[in-house]
N, C-alpha and C positions, 0 to 999 in steps of 0.2 A: 369466354368461349363456352358453348353449351356442352353439357356432360355427354360423353361418348358412351352411350348406353350399351352395356355388354350383353344384355339379354338377347338371346338368339344369334349372337355372333360366334364365330369360331376362333378359339385361341390355340395356337400351336405352341407347346412348351417343351424345350429340351431339358435333360436332367430332371425329368419329372418325378422320379422316386426319391430324390435326395431330400435333405431336411427342409430347405427353402422350397424346392420344387413341389413336394408333396403338400406343403401348407398353402402355397399359392394355388395349386389345383383345387383345393377344397374351397378356398375363398372365391375364385373365379366361378366355380360351379354354383356357389350360393348366390352369385350375381346373375345367374342364368345363362352363362356362356356354355357353349359346347367345347369340348376339350379334345385336342389331338395331342396325346402324351407320348413323347419320344424319350426313350432311355436306352442305354447300352444294353440293359437286361430287358429284353422284349417281354419275357414271360411276366416279369415283375410289373412292367408297365401295363400289360393287359389285365393283370390282377387288380391294379390300381384303378384302371378305368371301370372295371366290373363293380368296384366298390362305390363308385361316384354316379352310377346311373346306367340306363340302357345304352346300347351301342349307338343309338341315335344322338346320345348326349355326350358320351365319352368313349373313346377307343384308343388303344395303345399299340404303338409300333416300336420295333427294335430299330435304333439308329445310333450311329457313332459319329460325333461331330468332327472326328478326324478323317471322315470319308464323305467327300462332297457328293459322289454319285449315289451313295446310300441315302444321305439326307434329302437329295432331290427326289428320290424314288419315294421316300416316306411322305414328303411334303406333297407330292402329286397324288399319292394314295389318300392322304387326308383330305385334300381339296375335292377329290372325286367322291369320297364317302360323305363329306358334310356339304358339299356343294360350294364351298368357299373357305377361305382363310382370311380373317380380318386383322388378327394380331399374331405376331410371332415374337416369342420371348426366348432370347438366348440365355439360358440359365446354367447350362453345364459348365462345371469348373472344378479345378483341383488346386492344391496348395503344396508347400514344402518349406522346410527350413534348413538352410545350409549356406555358408558363406561362398562367395564367388569362386575363391581359390580352391575350394574342396568339393564343390557340388558335382555330382556325377553328370557329365555332359548329357547323357540320355534323360536324366531327370529334368534338366533345364529345357531341353527341346520338347519334352512331353508337356510341360507346363505351359510353355508358350503356344504350342500347337493347339492344345485344348482351349485354353483361356482366351487366346487372341484370334488365332486362325479359325478356331471353332465358331467364334461369333461371325466372322466374315462368311464362313461356309453356310451358317444358318440363315444369315441375311440373303446371301446369294440364292440359296435354294427356295426361299419363300417369297422373295420380292416379286417375282411374276404374279403370284397369287394375290399378294397384299396390294400391289398396284391396281389390280382389277377392282378391289373393294375400297380403294382409297383409304387404307387402314394404317396400321401403326407397327413399327418395329421397336423392340425394346431389348437392350442388353443389360445383363446384371453384371455391373462392374463392382466397385468397392470404394470406400474412402481411401484405400491404398493407391488409388489413381492420383491422389493429391498428397497424401502423407506417406512418404516412402521410407519404410522401416528396413533396418539391416537384416541380413540372413533371409531376406525375401525377394532377392533380386528379380528372378523370373515371374514371380507373382505380381509385384508391383509394376514391373515393366509391361506385363500383359494387361493389367487392368487400366493403366494409364493409356496404353495403346487402344483399348476398347473405348475409352472416353473420346479419344481423338478420332477413332474410326466412326463413332456415332455422329460427332460433329461434322465430319467430312461428308458422311452419307446423307445426313439431313439436307445439306445444301444440294446434293446430287438428285434427291427424289422429291423435293418439295413442289416442283412444278407437276408432279403426278398426283398431288394431293395426299401423299404419304407422309406421316409423321415419324420421327425417330427420337428415341430417348435412351438415356443411360441411367441406371440406378446405382446408388453409392451408399450402401449400408455400412456401418461400422461393425464391430464384433457382435455376434449373436450366437445363440446355441445351435450348433449343428454337428454332424459327425466329423467335419473338418476341424472344428474347434476342439472336439474330443482328442483328435490326433495331436493338436498343439499342446494341450494340457498333459498329455502322456509323454511328451518329449521334454527332457530336462532343459534343453536349449530354449523351447518355447516358454516353459514355466519361468525361466530366468529372465527372459526378455520382456514378457508381458505381465509377470507377477500374478499369473492365474486369472488375469482380466476381472479382478474383483473391485477395483476402484480406480480413481483418477482418470487420466486420459484414455486408458484402455479398457474401461469397465464395459461389459456387455449390456446390450439393450435387449428387450424381449423380442422373441421371434414375431409376435403378433404386431409389434410396432412396425417391423420391417415389412410384413405382409400387407398391413393396412396402407402404408405409404405407397407401396408398389402398385396395388390395385387401384388406389385413388389416382396415382400418377397415370396409369393406363386410361382411366376414365377421363382425365384432363389431356390426354396425349402430350404429356409434359416432356420437354427436352432434357430436363435434369430432375431427378428424383433423389432426395436426400431425407432419410427418416426423421432426423432430429434437427432442431433449429440451430443448436450449437455447431453441429457438423456442417449444416448449410453454409455457415460463415466461412468455415475452413475450405469448403468446396469452391467457394467463389473467390477467395483471395489466398490461394495456396502460396503464392510467392511471399506474402507478409507473414503468414502463419508458420511456415516451415522452420525458420531459425528458432522461434520460440519453442516449438515441439522438440526440436533437437536438444535444446538445453534442459527442458523440464522432463521430457519423456524418457531419456536415456542417460541417467546420472552415473558419475563414477566410472567403475569398471564393468558396468552391465553388459555392454556390447562384447568386449573381449571375453568376458566370463561365458557368455552364451555361445560365442564362436568356439571356444574350447570344448564345449559340451555337445556340439552339433555333429550328426553323423553325415556321411557322404550322400546318402539318399534323401536326407531331410527328415526321416522319421526313424525312430529306433526299430520298429517292426513294420512290416508291410502286410496288409490284409489281401 
């Protein structure tokens, strides 16, 4: 398949000011893409856009992925401003760490609503514009779609749902000439991972993500793979070769991960240290 040249195309990105979002925005701009930057903090998104180029190349809007009408309004405004939307990247996401029997129900519902329903809303709001350009929809999922860790019930359920949603949507829109993909990075440095490492339950469960199965990979590796995946209009983007194997054969890998990844009393020890909201403190 020929390379999908991003120069002069418009990419809409949710969660644009977060760790991955900000890095993706810079990399996409370097490829010559125009950027419609959507974030819950509109002022921060506008500041981000100003740092990436003139308004003709990057502009920010306030948008909440829990609000379909607001997302639709922002997508329509971006399409009017740039004249088109070629790619929509559903990147906004949150996490938590708490066992099913103790997690605050509001925390569960918030995570599912942002991580899964937020992708649906982003796709729904942008599809009319992406159909017009025969473009590409991408959702940032996770290796958690395939490797289901304890104390992460709503997160892994949401990310697995995103993977399934992308597969289903791909079939629904292929006759329009629209591509759909899901990206599945493993652990990498973000503010969300800072929350994990500040939580005793997270540190116990993942061991600080310093080695072994849970070792973090560089942010740059994730960004490069996602941008390359967009240029290839890939249906599945996995940053490392080892993880790609796990993504393609989760049914075979899962029992091995269970035995190697969570030895002894690791899981009950982490459960004993978990808070109801999933984090020790909320910002």
